[in-house]
C-alpha positions as CSV (number, residue, x, y, z in Angstrom):
1,M,137.3,112.2,106.9
2,S,133.6,112.6,107.5
3,R,131.5,115.2,105.7
4,F,128.2,116.7,107.0
5,L,125.2,116.5,104.7
6,P,122.1,118.2,105.3
7,A,119.0,116.3,105.6
8,D,117.2,116.3,102.4
9,H,113.4,115.8,103.6
10,S,112.0,115.4,99.8
11,L,113.6,112.0,100.0
12,G,111.5,109.9,102.4
13,D,109.8,109.9,105.8
14,E,112.7,109.9,108.4
15,R,110.4,108.2,110.9
16,T,110.9,105.0,108.6
17,I,113.8,103.3,108.8
18,G,114.0,103.4,104.7
19,G,113.2,106.9,105.1
20,Y,115.5,107.9,107.5
21,A,118.4,106.4,105.6
22,A,117.6,108.2,102.3
23,V,116.8,111.7,104.2
24,H,119.9,110.9,105.9
25,A,122.3,109.7,103.5
26,R,123.4,107.4,106.0
27,P,122.2,103.9,107.8
28,A,120.0,104.8,111.3
29,A,122.3,104.0,114.5
30,F,121.0,103.0,117.6
31,E,121.6,102.1,121.5
32,G,121.3,99.0,122.7
33,R,119.9,97.8,125.6
34,D,123.1,96.3,126.1
35,G,124.6,99.9,126.2
36,Y,126.8,99.0,122.7
37,S,126.0,101.8,120.0
38,Y,124.6,100.0,116.7
39,S,124.2,100.8,113.1
40,V,121.4,98.7,110.8
41,E,121.6,98.1,107.5
42,I,118.3,96.4,105.5
43,L,119.2,92.9,103.3
44,A,117.2,90.4,101.3
45,D,117.7,87.2,100.7
46,A,115.9,84.2,98.6
47,A,112.9,82.9,101.0
48,A,111.5,79.4,100.7
49,D,107.9,81.1,99.7
50,S,106.7,80.5,96.0
51,D,104.3,83.7,96.3
52,A,106.9,86.0,97.9
53,P,110.3,84.4,97.0
54,F,112.5,87.2,98.8
55,G,112.8,88.1,102.7
56,A,114.0,91.0,104.3
57,F,116.2,91.1,107.5
58,F,118.0,93.7,109.8
59,L,121.4,93.5,110.0
60,F,122.6,95.1,112.9
61,V,126.5,96.1,113.2
62,Q,127.7,96.2,117.2
63,W,130.6,99.1,117.7
64,K,133.1,98.6,119.9
65,R,132.7,100.4,122.8
66,F,136.4,101.2,123.7
67,G,139.8,101.6,122.0
68,E,140.0,101.7,117.7
69,Q,137.1,102.2,116.3
70,G,135.9,99.0,114.9
71,V,132.9,95.9,115.1
72,E,132.3,94.1,117.9
73,G,130.0,91.8,116.3
74,H,126.4,91.8,114.9
75,L,122.5,90.5,115.4
76,E,120.3,89.8,112.0
77,S,116.9,89.3,112.4
78,P,114.6,86.7,110.9
79,F,112.7,87.8,107.8
80,L,110.7,90.4,108.6
81,A,109.1,91.4,105.5
82,R,108.6,89.5,102.1
83,G,108.6,90.7,98.2
84,H,108.2,89.5,94.8
85,D,111.7,90.7,94.4
86,V,114.8,91.9,96.6
87,G,113.5,95.6,95.9
88,A,110.0,94.9,97.2
89,A,111.2,92.9,100.1
90,K,113.5,95.3,101.1
91,A,111.0,98.6,100.7
92,A,108.6,96.7,102.5
93,L,110.9,96.2,105.4
94,G,112.0,100.2,105.3
95,A,108.4,100.9,106.1
96,M,108.8,100.0,109.5
97,T,108.9,102.8,112.1
98,V,112.5,103.7,113.9
99,E,110.7,102.8,116.8
100,E,110.0,99.2,115.6
101,V,113.2,98.9,114.9
102,Q,115.0,99.6,118.1
103,R,112.6,97.2,119.9
104,Q,113.4,94.8,117.2
105,L,117.4,95.6,118.2
106,D,116.4,95.1,122.0
107,A,114.5,92.1,121.3
108,L,117.2,90.1,119.7
109,I,119.7,91.6,122.5
110,S,117.4,90.2,125.3
111,A,117.7,87.0,123.3
112,R,121.2,86.6,122.7
113,E,121.6,87.4,126.7
114,E,119.1,84.7,127.6
115,T,121.3,82.2,125.0
116,Q,124.7,83.7,126.6
117,R,122.7,83.2,130.6
118,N,121.8,79.4,129.4
119,A,125.0,78.2,128.0
120,Q,126.6,79.5,131.5
121,R,124.6,77.9,133.5
122,E,125.0,74.4,131.4
123,E,128.7,74.9,131.9
124,Q,128.1,75.4,135.3
125,R,126.1,72.6,135.5
126,A,128.6,70.5,133.7
127,A,131.8,71.8,136.1
128,A,129.7,70.7,138.9
129,L,128.9,67.2,137.4
130,D,132.5,66.8,136.8
131,D,133.8,67.5,140.5
132,E,131.2,65.1,141.5
133,A,132.7,62.5,139.3
134,P,134.6,59.8,141.2
């Protein structure tokens, strides 16, 4: 059961992705260029950089379009911010504007679509070679 929580604008700037999550007490949601709905979370992990040993990235959860609510897939960005600890890395990425996060999502969708097109072309090429074989 969902409940309505009024926005608390004292918690941050909702124009940034970190501020949006704080103000609204939930992850931001986006419509991707592919028509799917996505939620976003900021995550961090160890990075191979001694000056900033932690990197932060976006995890976009792709929701099903039809049927019972559930996850259809996900996309992950590369490290987009770094910091001396997990909190610093996540805070640095959280300062990104909501509009830039939308651009990141759309770029990831475009890259996935290109990968899928290339795989289809390769399958078609392999099938054509199989058809030509004696």
